[in-house]
N, C-alpha and C positions, 0 to 999 in steps of 0.2 A: 573240241575242234582242233584239228591238226593243221599247222601252218606249213605251207610248201613254198619253197623259194626257187628263183630262176636267176642264174648267172650267166651272162653272155659276154664273150670277147670277140673282137672282130678278126683277129689273126691267130694262127696257131703259134705264133711267137709270144703272144701275150698269156700272162698267168691269171686265172680267175681266183687264185687263193685268197686275196683280200676281200673279194666279193663274197666268196663262200664263208669266209670267217664272220663277216658282218651278218650274213643271213642266219648263221648258227647262233650268234650273239643275240639276235632278235627272237630266237626261239623256234626257227624252222626245223621241223623234224625230218623233212625230206627236201633235197635240193636237186635241181636239174641243171646241167651245164650244156652250153652251146658254144662251139668255136666255128663261127661261119661269118662271112661278110654280109652285112644287111643288103648289099646290092645284088647278091645272088638270087636268081629267080627260083631255083630249084634247090631244095635242101633234102638230104637223106631222111 
């Protein structure tokens, strides 16, 4: 079974590095990143 992780930050000024590191430490083989505010109705 492959573990997949998801790291999201709210602004482009924030760095998801610590979240990505934690996901890799947990054994996630693939990670997805998102830099968008939760209040945005439309995302690309």
